C-alpha positions in Angstrom: 27.2 -40.5 7.3 26.4 -36.8 7.7 24.2 -35.6 10.1 22.5 -32.1 9.8 19.7 -30.3 12.5 17.3 -28.5 11.0 17.3 -24.3 11.7 13.8 -24.4 13.7 13.4 -27.7 15.8 12.9 -28.2 19.6 11.5 -25.9 22.3 9.5 -22.5 20.5 8.6 -19.7 22.8 5.4 -20.6 24.4 7.1 -23.8 25.7 10.1 -22.8 27.3 8.1 -19.7 28.8 5.7 -22.1 30.4 8.8 -24.4 31.6 10.5 -21.2 33.2 7.6 -20.6 34.9 6.8 -23.7 36.4 10.5 -24.0 37.7 10.2 -20.8 38.9 7.5 -22.0 41.2 9.6 -25.2 42.0 12.7 -22.1 43.3 10.3 -20.5 45.1 9.6 -23.4 47.2 5.7 -23.8 46.2 3.5 -26.7 45.8 3.7 -27.3 42.3 0.7 -28.8 40.1 -0.3 -28.3 36.5 -3.9 -29.3 35.7 -2.6 -31.9 33.2 1.0 -32.4 30.9 2.3 -29.3 30.5 3.3 -30.3 27.3 2.8 -33.5 25.6 6.3 -34.8 26.3 7.0 -37.5 28.4 10.4 -36.2 29.0 9.6 -33.0 30.0 6.7 -34.7 32.0 9.1 -36.7 34.0 11.9 -34.1 33.9 9.2 -31.7 36.0 8.2 -35.0 38.5 11.7 -35.0 39.6 11.1 -31.6 40.8 8.1 -32.4 42.3 5.4 -31.0 39.6 2.0 -33.2 40.1 0.3 -33.5 37.0 -3.7 -33.2 37.8 -5.9 -34.0 34.9 -9.4 -33.4 37.4 -9.6 -29.7 38.8 -11.5 -31.4 42.1 -8.1 -33.3 42.7 -6.0 -30.3 43.0 -4.1 -30.0 46.0 -3.8 -25.7 47.6 -0.4 -24.4 46.5 0.2 -23.4 42.8 -1.5 -24.6 40.0 -0.1 -23.9 36.3 -1.9 -23.9 33.2 -0.5 -25.5 30.4 0.2 -24.0 27.0 -2.7 -25.6 25.9 -5.0 -23.3 28.3 -8.2 -24.3 29.4 -12.4 -23.1 29.2 -13.4 -20.1 30.6 -15.8 -22.5 33.2 -12.8 -23.9 34.4 -10.7 -20.9 34.8 -13.5 -19.5 36.8 -13.3 -22.7 38.9 -9.9 -22.3 39.4 -10.3 -18.5 40.7 -13.1 -19.2 42.9 -10.5 -21.7 45.0 -9.3 -19.4 47.7 -6.3 -21.7 48.5 -4.7 -22.0 45.3 -2.7 -19.4 43.2 -2.9 -19.4 39.2 -0.1 -19.5 36.9 -1.4 -19.0 33.6 1.2 -20.8 31.6 -1.2 -20.7 28.6 0.8 -20.0 25.0 0.3 -16.4 23.5 -0.8 -18.0 20.2 -3.3 -20.2 21.8 -4.4 -17.0 24.0 -5.1 -15.0 21.0 -6.5 -18.0 19.3 -9.5 -18.0 22.2 -9.7 -14.4 22.3 -10.1 -14.3 18.1 -13.0 -17.1 18.7 -14.8 -15.7 21.4 -14.8 -12.1 19.4 -16.6 -13.3 16.5 -19.1 -15.6 18.3 -20.2 -12.5 20.2 -20.6 -10.7 16.9 -22.9 -13.3 15.6 -20.6 -15.8 13.3 -20.5 -19.3 13.3 -17.1 -20.2 14.5 -15.4 -23.4 12.2 -12.3 -24.7 14.2 -9.8 -26.8 11.6 -8.2 -29.1 13.9 -8.6 -32.1 16.2 -11.5 -32.1 18.5 -9.9 -34.3 21.1 -6.6 -32.1 21.0 -6.9 -30.1 25.0 -6.3 -27.0 22.5 -9.4 -27.1 20.6 -11.5 -28.5 23.3 -10.6 -24.8 25.5 -11.4 -23.0 22.6 -14.6 -25.2 22.0 -15.2 -23.5 26.2 -14.4 -19.8 24.6 -17.2 -20.6 22.3 -19.8 -22.1 24.7 -19.6 -25.0 22.7 -21.2 -23.6 19.9 -18.1 -24.0 17.2 -17.9 -26.8 15.0 -14.5 -28.6 14.4 -13.3 -29.7 11.3 -10.7 -32.8 11.0 -8.3 -32.2 8.9 -8.0 -35.6 8.2 -11.6 -35.9 7.1 -11.4 -35.0 3.1 -15.0 -36.2 2.7 -16.7 -33.9 5.4 -14.8 -30.9 4.5 -16.3 -31.7 0.8 -20.0 -31.5 2.3 -19.3 -28.5 4.7 -22.0 -25.7 4.9 -22.2 -23.1 7.0 -24.1 -19.7 7.6 -23.3 -16.7 5.6 -21.6 -15.1 8.6 -18.8 -17.5 9.3 -15.3 -17.8 10.5 -12.8 -20.4 9.7 -9.7 -20.5 12.5 -7.1 -23.1 13.0 -5.9 -25.2 16.0 -2.3 -23.2 16.3 -0.5 -26.4 15.7 -1.8 -27.5 12.4 -0.2 -27.9 9.0 -0.4 -24.7 7.5 -0.4 -25.6 3.7 -3.5 -27.4 4.4 -5.3 -25.0 6.1 -4.8 -22.7 3.1 -5.8 -25.1 0.7 -8.7 -26.1 2.4 -9.8 -22.1 3.1 -9.8 -21.1 -0.2 -11.7 -24.4 -0.7 -14.6 -23.2 1.1 -14.9 -19.8 0.0 -15.1 -21.3 -3.3 -18.3 -22.2 -2.0 -19.1 -18.7 -0.1 -16.6 -15.8 -0.7 -18.2 -14.1 2.4 -16.5 -16.6 4.5 -14.0 -15.1 7.0 -10.5 -16.5 7.3 -8.6 -16.0 10.0 -4.7 -17.8 9.8 -4.0 -18.6 13.5 -1.5 -21.5 13.2 1.6 -20.4 15.2 4.4 -18.4 13.3 7.0 -21.1 15.2 4.9 -23.8 13.8 5.1 -22.6 10.3 9.0 -22.1 10.5 9.2 -25.4 12.0 7.7 -27.4 9.1 9.3 -24.8 6.7 12.7 -25.7 7.7 11.9 -29.4 8.0 10.8 -29.6 4.4 14.0 -27.5 3.4 16.3 -30.4 5.1 14.2 -33.3 3.8 14.6 -32.1 0.5 18.5 -32.6 0.8 18.9 -35.5 2.7 18.5 -39.4 2.3 16.7 -39.9 5.6 14.9 -37.5 8.1 14.3 -38.4 11.9 11.7 -36.3 13.7 11.9 -36.1 17.2 9.2 -36.0 20.0 6.0 -37.5 21.8 3.6 -39.4 19.6 0.9 -37.2 21.2 2.3 -34.2 19.9 0.5 -32.5 17.5 2.9 -30.1 16.0 5.6 -33.2 16.2 3.3 -35.2 14.0 2.6 -33.2 11.2 6.5 -32.2 11.2 6.5 -36.0 10.1 3.6 -35.9 7.6 5.7 -32.9 5.5 8.4 -34.9 6.0 7.3 -37.9 4.7 6.1 -36.6 1.5 9.5 -35.8 0.8 12.0 -38.5 1.6 11.6 -41.4 4.0 11.2 -40.4 7.5 10.9 -42.0 10.8 9.5 -40.5 14.2 11.2 -41.6 17.4 10.6 -40.2 20.8 14.6 -40.1 21.8 17.6 -41.6 20.9 17.1 -45.3 22.3 14.5 -45.3 19.5 16.7 -45.5 16.1 17.6 -48.5 14.8 20.9 -49.3 12.7 18.5 -51.1 9.8 17.1 -47.4 8.8 20.9 -46.7 8.4 22.1 -48.8 5.9 22.8 -47.2 2.6 22.0 -43.8 4.0 24.6 -40.8 3.6 22.6 -38.2 5.0 20.6 -37.7 7.8 18.3 -34.8 8.9 16.8 -34.2 12.3 14.1 -32.2 13.6 12.2 -31.9 16.7 8.8 -30.8 17.6 7.8 -27.5 20.1 7.5 -29.8 23.0 10.9 -31.9 22.6 13.6 -30.7 25.4 17.2 -29.9 23.9 18.9 -32.8 25.8 16.7 -35.2 23.8 17.9 -33.4 20.3 21.5 -33.4 21.3 21.4 -37.3 22.0 19.5 -38.4 19.0 22.4 -35.8 17.0 25.4 -37.7 19.4 24.2 -41.1 18.1 23.7 -40.6 15.1 27.4 -39.1 14.6 29.3 -41.6 17.2 27.4 -44.6 17.1 26.9 -44.4 20.8 25.5 -41.8 23.8 28.9 -40.0 24.8 28.6 -36.8 25.4 29.4 -34.2 22.5 28.9 -30.8 21.9 28.9 -30.5 17.8 25.2 -30.8 16.4 25.9 -30.1 13.0 28.4 -31.3 10.7 28.9 -29.2 7.8 30.1 -30.1 3.9 33.6 -29.8 4.1 35.2 -30.2 0.7 38.6 -31.8 0.1 39.9 -28.4 -1.6 38.6 -26.5 1.5 35.7 -25.1 0.4 32.7 -25.5 2.5 29.4 -25.6 0.6 25.7 -26.0 2.3 22.3 -26.0 1.4 21.1 -22.5 1.5 24.4 -20.7 0.5 24.5 -18.2 -2.2 27.0 -18.8 -4.7 28.2 -17.2 -7.7 29.3 -19.4 -10.2 29.9 -19.3 -14.5 28.0 -20.9 -17.4 30.2 -23.9 -19.0 27.7 -25.6 -21.0 23.9 -24.9 -22.0 21.8 -27.9 -22.5 17.7 -28.4 -23.2 17.1 -29.7 -19.5 19.9 -28.0 -17.2 23.1 -25.7 -17.4 26.3 -26.2 -15.9 27.7 -24.1 -13.7 31.7 -23.8 -12.8 31.6 -23.4 -9.0 35.4 -24.2 -8.3 34.4 -27.7 -6.8 36.0 -30.7 -7.9 32.8 -31.3 -10.3 30.3 -28.7 -12.2 27.1 -27.5 -10.2 23.9 -28.7 -12.2 20.9 -26.0 -13.0 17.8 -28.1 -13.7 15.8 -26.3 -15.8 12.8 -26.1 -13.6 14.8 -24.2 -10.9 15.1 -21.1 -13.6 12.1 -18.8 -14.5 11.5 -19.2 -18.1 8.3 -16.9 -18.9 6.3 -17.8 -22.5 8.7 -19.8 -24.9 12.1 -18.9 -23.6 14.2 -21.9 -23.5 17.7 -22.2 -21.6 19.7 -21.1 -24.3 18.0 -17.7 -24.3 18.8 -17.0 -21.2 22.2 -18.4 -20.7 25.4 -18.6 -22.8 28.7 -20.0 -21.7 31.0 -17.8 -19.9 28.0 -15.8 -18.0 28.5 -15.4 -14.2 25.4 -16.2 -12.1 24.1 -16.1 -8.6 22.8 -19.7 -7.9 21.2 -20.7 -4.3 22.5 -24.3 -3.3 19.8 -26.6 -2.9 21.8 -30.2 -1.9 25.5 -31.4 -1.9 26.3 -34.7 -2.1 30.0 -35.6 -1.4 30.1 -38.5 -2.3 28.8 -38.2 -5.9 30.5 -35.0 -5.8 27.3 -33.1 -7.0 26.0 -30.2 -6.4 22.3 -28.9 -7.2 22.0 -25.9 -7.3 18.6 -23.0 -7.9 18.4 -19.8 -9.4 14.6 -19.6 -9.6 14.4 -19.7 -5.5 17.2 -17.1 -5.3 16.0 -15.0 -7.4 12.1 -15.5 -5.8 14.2 -14.8 -2.1 15.7 -11.6 -3.4 12.2 -10.1 -4.4 10.5 -10.9 -1.7 13.3 -9.1 0.6 13.0 -6.4 -2.0 9.4 -6.1 -1.3 9.9 -6.1 2.8 12.5 -3.1 2.1 9.6 -1.3 -0.2 7.5 -1.6 2.7 9.8 -0.8 5.6 11.3 2.3 3.8 8.1 3.2 1.7 10.4 3.0 -1.5 8.4 2.6 -4.7 8.4 -0.8 -7.1 7.6 -1.0 -10.6 5.6 -4.2 -12.4 4.1 -4.8 -15.9 0.1 -5.3 -15.5 -0.3 -8.8 -15.9 -4.2 -9.2 -15.7 -7.3 -6.9 -15.4 -9.8 -8.7 -13.0 -13.2 -7.4 -11.7 -11.4 -6.2 -8.7 -8.7 -4.9 -9.6 -5.5 -5.3 -11.4 -2.9 -8.2 -11.2 1.0 -6.9 -11.8 3.7 -9.4 -12.3 6.3 -8.3 -9.2 9.0 -10.9 -11.4 10.7 -14.0 -9.7 7.6 -15.5 -9.8 5.2 -13.0 -7.6 2.3 -11.1 -8.2 0.5 -8.3 -6.8 -2.6 -7.5 -6.6 -4.1 -3.8 -7.0 -7.6 -2.9 -6.3 -9.2 -1.1 -8.6 -9.9 2.0 -5.7 -6.1 2.4 -5.6 -5.2 2.5 -9.2 -5.6 6.2 -9.6 -6.6 9.4 -8.0 -9.2 10.0 -10.6 -12.5 7.4 -11.3 -11.1 5.1 -14.0 -14.2 3.2 -15.5 -12.1 0.6 -17.6 -8.4 -0.8 -16.6 -8.2 -2.4 -19.7 -6.1 0.2 -21.3 -3.4 -0.4 -18.7 -2.8 -4.1 -19.7 0.8 -4.9 -20.5 1.9 -1.2 -19.2 4.7 -1.0 -16.3 3.3 0.6 -13.8 5.3 2.3 -10.8 3.7 1.8 -7.3 3.9 0.9 -3.3 3.9 -1.5 -1.9 1.2 -1.1 1.4 0.2 -4.9 2.0 2.8 -8.0 2.3 2.1 -11.5 3.6 5.0 -14.1 2.5 2.9 -16.9 4.1 0.3 -16.2 1.9 1.7 -15.1 -1.0 0.0 -11.7 -0.2 1.0 -8.6 -1.9 -1.4 -5.7 -2.0 -0.1 -2.4 -4.1 -1.2 0.8 -4.7 -0.5 3.5 -7.7 -2.8 6.0 -5.8 -1.0 6.7 -2.6 2.5 6.9 -5.0 0.7 9.3 -7.4 -1.1 11.4 -4.0 2.7 11.6 -2.5 4.6 12.3 -5.9 1.9 15.5 -6.2 2.4 16.4 -2.6 6.1 16.6 -3.1 5.8 18.6 -6.1 3.4 21.0 -4.7 5.7 21.7 -1.7 8.6 22.1 -4.4 6.5 24.4 -5.9 5.4 26.3 -2.8 9.1 26.4 -2.0 10.4 27.5 -5.1 7.9 30.1 -6.6 8.8 34.0 -6.1 6.1 36.9 -5.8 6.7 38.9 -9.2 8.0 36.2 -11.0 6.0 35.3 -14.6 5.4 31.3 -15.0 4.2 29.0 -17.1 0.6 27.4 -16.2 -2.1 25.1 -17.6 -6.3 26.0 -17.2 -7.6 23.7 -14.5 -11.5 25.1 -13.9 -13.3 28.0 -14.5 -16.0 29.6 -12.1 -18.1 32.7 -11.5 -15.3 34.3 -9.8 -12.1 33.7 -11.6 -10.3 30.8 -13.1 -8.0 28.0 -11.2 -4.3 27.7 -13.0 -2.0 24.1 -12.3 1.4 25.9 -12.0 3.2 22.9 -10.9 1.4 20.4 -8.8 -1.0 22.8 -7.2 -3.5 25.3 -8.4 -3.2 29.4 -8.1 -6.5 31.4 -7.9 -6.4 34.3 -11.2 -9.4 36.4 -9.7 -11.7 37.7 -12.6 -10.1 40.9 -12.1 -6.9 39.3 -13.0 -7.7 37.6 -16.4 -7.3 40.1 -18.6 -6.7 44.1 -19.6 -10.0 44.2 -20.9 -13.1 43.6 -19.1 -14.4 40.1 -18.8 -18.3 39.2 -18.1 -17.0 35.2 -17.0 -13.6 33.6 -17.5 -15.0 31.0 -20.2 -15.3 34.2 -22.4 -11.2 34.3 -22.8 -10.4 31.5 -21.6 -10.7 27.3 -22.0 -10.1 24.5 -19.9 -6.3 22.8 -20.9 -5.2 26.1 -22.1 -1.6 27.2 -21.2 -0.9 30.7 -20.2 1.6 33.1 -18.7 0.7 33.6 -15.3 2.2 36.0 -12.6 2.8 35.4 -9.3 0.9 38.0 -6.8 0.9 36.6 -3.5 1.9 33.3 -1.7 0.8 31.8 1.4 2.4 28.0 1.9 0.7 27.0 5.3 -2.5 28.2 3.8 -1.4 26.5 0.3 -2.7 29.8 -1.4 -1.3 31.3 -4.7 -2.7 34.5 -6.2 -1.8 34.8 -9.7 -2.8 37.2 -12.7 -2.7 36.8 -16.5 -3.4 40.4 -17.4 -0.2 41.0 -15.6 1.7 39.0 -17.1 0.9 40.4 -20.3 2.0 44.1 -21.4 0.3 46.5 -20.1 -1.9 48.0 -23.0 -1.8 51.5 -21.6 2.0 51.9 -22.2 0.7 52.4 -26.1 -2.1 54.7 -25.7 0.7 58.2 -25.8 2.2 56.5 -28.6 -1.0 56.1 -30.7 -3.1 59.2 -29.4 -3.4 62.6 -28.9 -5.1 65.0 -27.2 -7.7 66.1 -29.9 -8.1 63.0 -32.0 -10.9 61.9 -33.6 -11.1 57.8 -32.7 -13.8 55.3 -32.9 -14.6 53.0 -29.9 -17.3 50.9 -28.7 -19.5 51.6 -25.6 -18.7 49.0 -22.7 -20.5 50.1 -19.9 -23.2 53.0 -19.4 -23.6 54.1 -16.0 -25.7 57.5 -14.4 -22.7 59.9 -15.2 -21.5 59.0 -18.5 -20.4 56.2 -20.5 -17.1 54.1 -21.0 -16.0 53.4 -24.4 -13.1 51.1 -25.5 -10.4 52.4 -27.3 -7.6 49.7 -27.0 -7.9 45.9 -25.5 -7.8 47.2 -22.0 -8.1 50.6 -22.2 -11.1 52.6 -21.8 -12.0 56.3 -22.0 -14.8 58.2 -20.2 -17.7 60.3 -22.1 -18.8 62.2 -19.4 -23.0 63.5 -19.4 -22.0 66.8 -20.1 -19.9 65.5 -23.4 -22.9 63.5 -24.6 -24.6 66.6 -26.4 -25.4 70.1 -27.2 -28.6 69.4 -24.7 -29.4 68.4 -21.7 -29.1 64.9 -21.5 -30.8 63.3 -18.4 -28.8 60.1 -18.3 -26.5 58.0 -21.4 -28.9 56.2 -22.6 -31.0 58.7 -24.6 -27.8 59.1 -26.5 -26.1 55.8 -26.9 -26.3 52.1 -26.6 -23.7 49.4 -25.1 -21.9 47.8 -27.9 -22.3 50.9 -29.9 -19.6 52.1 -32.4 -19.4 55.7 -31.4 -17.0 58.2 -32.6 -15.6 60.5 -29.7 -12.7 63.7 -29.3 -10.0 63.0 -27.0 -10.0 65.5 -24.2 -7.3 64.7 -22.3 -4.9 62.1 -21.3 -3.6 61.0 -17.9 -1.5 57.5 -18.7 -0.1 57.9 -15.0 -3.6 57.2 -13.5 -5.3 55.7 -16.2 -7.6 58.3 -17.3 -8.7 59.3 -20.9 -11.4 62.1 -21.2 -13.3 61.3 -24.6 -16.3 63.9 -25.6 -18.7 62.7 -28.5 -20.7 66.3 -28.7 -17.2 67.9 -29.9 -16.3 64.8 -32.7 -19.3 65.4 -33.9 -22.4 67.8 -32.6 -25.7 66.2 -31.7 -28.4 67.3 -33.7 -30.9 69.9 -31.5 -34.1 68.4 -32.1 -36.4 69.5 -29.6 -39.1 67.2 -30.6 -36.7 64.2 -30.8 -35.6 64.8 -27.2 -38.9 66.1 -25.4 -40.5 62.8 -25.4 -39.9 59.9 -23.4 -39.8 56.6 -24.6 -43.3 56.2 -23.7 -44.0 58.9 -26.0 -45.3 61.3 -23.2 -44.3 65.1 -23.2 -41.6 66.2 -20.9 -40.8 69.5 -18.6 -38.1 70.8 -21.1 -36.4 74.2 -20.3 -34.7 76.8 -23.0 -31.7 75.4 -21.1 -32.5 71.6 -22.3 -33.1 73.0 -25.6 -30.0 75.0 -25.9 -27.2 73.9 -23.9 -24.1 76.0 -24.0 -25.5 77.9 -27.6 -25.4 80.7 -25.6 -21.6 80.2 -24.2 -19.1 82.8 -25.7 -17.6 81.0 -29.2 -14.1 81.9 -28.3 -14.5 80.4 -24.7 -15.7 77.2 -26.3 -12.8 77.3 -28.6 -10.3 77.6 -25.6 -12.1 75.0 -23.7 -11.5 72.7 -27.1 -7.7 73.4 -26.9 
């Protein structure tokens, strides 16, 4: 018969700390008492009694000396009573998980919540928590299913648990109650060591013919271990080796052993030795390994690689180099939709598998691919959280609050609507069936909870692209960009994850009233980088400087003395600007408007008007062209027309106003013209 010890069994850290604190006080020569049994285990109690530790159930019965507050904790009223005793030294050995439970209950009570405790009302831990809620909390008996079904609570309620309850049952009850009222707050206060102990016991129970659970009948966590194991395989709960009956072992080939958190290591060892030897002689080995005839050592939990030999409808036979092929049941493979085993496996395929059970007598090994894939996927998720790595998954379902992502290996993640994109998206149906990249931002394996964010990944990618752009851009280079926004003062152009500003004066060589006159959002444009200020993430750009300077055409296309047509673009007090080419303007000075005196250019021309002018001078270096209207086509000398205002009133007109420079020497005029 083979005997196996669960990975997590016996003293938890809280019990070990309490025992160490107590023995430390004994070693200091103190007179030590514990307020109630330190833990629910007679072996430990008797051991401490042999050291002189006295158990007192009533605080009034305490003698002077040191009092140990046991792992279950005490209500605040009793703690205050002890603190008032000047002849007592208090050593608080309350389990850290229990102390956390007490704080949570107290905080939520002060915040106006109704407190519901999932646990045994008579258990000292629950009694202590009740004290921290001033007796106002309600206790929900895990075994009273009828009461759970009828449970009602206020709109502000909190569900917590005794730390040693079964986690799977607590979560099921929490789910059921949240359906009644989604506003119910749920806080999983079950001790992590308790959950691990239950999981490892269940894992071992699935591989053996019989389970022995070692622990005191008063121990809540031990009783829960027994419940877990009984649901899987035949199980007996014992307090020690003396309780083992030979009748239990008839026909049994493998036995698993686990123990409650208050069970001392010496008790566990006695059970292991008796099961292995049939007596209580001292022996150090606690676990027997699976030793094969050919020297190969296979154990449940091992990861192995094998070769597919045969694919049947309900199972796959895999060669591990053992006496016989391992069996991979159909139920231990992930098969989506109508997929069958033959779609996924072919003879000769190499596969990684997890060993679930080994039966040497029958030369049989049961393996799983599903559990191994799931385990590996969880490790990848944990690594993604710790390292901040991106992951991928397919959008499986759209729900009111967001998106469900299929992460593979039977694991699903939830992406809240606010974390889907950096911009607002009213309808997520467009994403159904698409592959998403995202970051894992929250993980709780015990609750199969995975929270994802695509928004965070997009923001990080945008930030990286922005930094790369700032690092790689160089002033003076011409690059491509996309117009993102138009404003009164210019245009913002995306040049690689960051928007640069094209001031309105740099939009075009032509005069622009508003950027929307020449640009459209989404339009691709070439821009020249004028200035980069990395620390302010500021980039100044120019569209016009990315294009040829129209002044470079002037000397090729125009000469002094040419008569040309142009459009009046602006009128100022001293003259008017006329566009000759897009981006090239010449000035008609007011003195060159007409042969008579002109008070304001608007008397002669209007903005937008096409007029004929003569080029008097070209200065490309300073971008200046002097034009003349009167020398291109002398204006009529109509005294009447120019002696009336726009309102028709007479003006003070002089001969000089009317005749202008007619009295100038004709030869001088010709020289000026040349």
